[in-house]
N, C-alpha and C positions, 0 to 999 in steps of 0.2 A: 514551482514548476520551472525547469529549465527552459530559457528563452529559445532554444532551438525547437521547442515543440508548440511555440504559442500559435503557429498558423495551423496547427491540428486542431484546435479549440475554435468554435464549438462543433465542428463536424464530428468529432468524439469529444466527449463530455471530460472534465478535469478529473472526474472519478475513474473514468474509463482509462484516460492516459496514465494514471497510477496504476490502475489494474494490469496495463501492459507491461510496465515496468517490472512486474513480478513473475512474468510469465517465462516459461521455458519451451523452446521450439526447436525441433529438429529438421534441418532441411537436407533431405537425401538426394544429393546431385548437386554439383555446383558449376554446370556447364550452361547451355543456353538459356533453361528456365530458372535455374538454380541461382545463377548470377544476379538476375534481375530480382528475383524473390527475396533474396538476402538484402540486397540495396533497399529495397522497400521496407521491409522488416525493421531493418537497422536505423532508417529514417524516421520510422513511426515510433522508436523507443521500445521495441520488445525487449524485455531485460536480459534474456540470456538465449543465445544460440549455439546449437552444435551444427557444424556444417562438416558433411560427409562426402567425400570422393577419393577414389583411389587412382584417378586417371590424371594426365598431364595434357597442357596444351598442346595442340599441333595446328599446321596451317589451316586444315578445313574447318578450323573453329572461327576463324577470324572474320568471317561474314555474319555473324550473329551472337557471339558470346561476348557480354559486356567486359568480363574479366580477362579476356584474352588480348594479347598485343604481340609484336613482333618481338619485343623484349621479354615476353613471358613463356615463349615456345619452349616446350620441355618441363615447365614447372608443375608441380602439383596444383591442382585446381582448389582444393580445399585451403591450402596455405595461402594462395593468392587471395581467396575469398576472405579468410580472416584477417590478412593485412590490410585489405581495404576497407573491411568493416570496422576495424580499430580505429583507422585513421578518419573515418566518415564520423563515428560517434563513438568515443571513448567510455560512454557511459554503459553501453552494451557488453556483456561478457560473452566472449567468443571462444569456443573450443574447435579447433580443426582436426577432423579425422580423417588421416591419409588411407581410407581403405573404401572397398567395394562392398556394398550389400551382400553379406552372405547368411546361410543359415546358422553359422557360428556367432555372428556379432549383431545381427539385427534386434534381438531382444535386448541387448546390453545398449544398444543406440537409442532404442525407444523407450527404455525404463525411465520412468520419472518426467517425461515430457507432458506438457499440457496440450501438445499439438504436433502433428507430423506433416511435412510437405512433402508430396512425392514429386521429384523434378528429374526422376530418373529416365534412362532411355533404352530399356529392355524389360520385357515381360517377365522373365523369371525373377528378377531383382524386385520388381513391383509386387510380385505375389508374396515372396519372402517377407517384404516390408509390411504387407497388410496383415499376414500370418501373425508377425510379432506385435503390431498394433492391436490385433484382437486380444492377444494373451496379455498386453499390458494395458488393456481398457484405454487406448489412446484413439481419438478422431484422426484420421487421415485426409488430407485435400490433396486430390490427384489431378495432374495436368499432364497434357500430352499435345505434340504438335506435328504437323507434317504439311510442307509447302505452306500453302495459304491458310490451312483449317487449323483450328485449336478445339481441345475439349477439356472441360474441368467439371469435377464433382466433390463433393465431400461425404464422406461414410463413417458414420459411428462404429464401434466394435460390433462385430457380429453381423454386419450387413453384406460382407462377402462382395462388395460391388466389384472391386478389381478382379476378382475370381470370375465374375460374370463377364467381363470386359476382355481378359486376357487369358482366359481358361481353355479348355480343350477346344480346338477349332480355330483358335486365333491364328492368323497369318501375318507376319510382319510386312509393312508396307515399305514404300521408298523412304530413304533417310533425307530426302529433300527438306530444305528448312531455309526460310527467307530471313532477311534481318529484322522484320518488324515483327513476325509472328511470334517469337518467344516472348519479347516485353510485353505485348497483348495478353498472352496467356497468363504469363507471371503476375500481371497486375491484377487479374481476375482472382487468381489463387491467393495473393497477398490480401486483397479486399475480403476474401472470404475467410482467411485466417484472423484477420482483425474483428472481424464481425463475431466468429466463434470464441475468439478469446476474450472478448467483452461481454459475451453471454447474450449477443443478439441472435435473432433467427436468421438461418440462411436458406433460402429456397432452394440451394443446391446440395442440400441433406435431401437424398432421395431422388435427386434430378441431375441428369447429365446436361451440361450446356454443350452445344455444337455450335461453333462459330466458322463461318466462311468469309473470310476477308476479301476474296475475290469478287464475290456477289454481295458483300455487305448484308450479310444474312446471318441470323442466329436463333436457335430455338433451344428450349430445355425440355429434354425427354424424360418422362419418368421412369426410374429405376425401381422395379420391385425387388 
């Protein structure tokens, strides 16, 4: 075992650490949530990451996105994510995809993955991603934030959880986002990802975690 992982043990077992090194994961979105998710998974030693985002950094990202900085403005987010990941842990194989999630590319991105993490910021792309995960038989870990609040759930193929959350009648809310909400949400998503990749049980499969950091309150709501 590489010494970089010694503090992971025994919170994850040696066998689980080895298992993580063989897993392939897609992180869709490399902004507020995705930047932190990638950071956590790279440091945990997930074997192969595909990081996808067609957007570039702009000034409004500077208040919350780990990968953004004044020197990164105008740069593609996926490219920046891949560069930081390779510098942090060269043992992880990272592929950057400078694309937005579309009907034409969603299946190709999800194909062959052991897990998909939704770090997107719009409902249409989330639904396209869930449809692709269903066709490719891949579990998706969803996260979303607004202001002080965050939500996370995990859905196996066919559960259509994101279609319940973002289907007909969904009204987008404010785009407000604080500096600490994305890393909080991303940490929960990454923890769920590690559990699922290691074959452990996740209470968020079939449950939606809603967290309110203003009131220090959270609950898990059953999703049928």
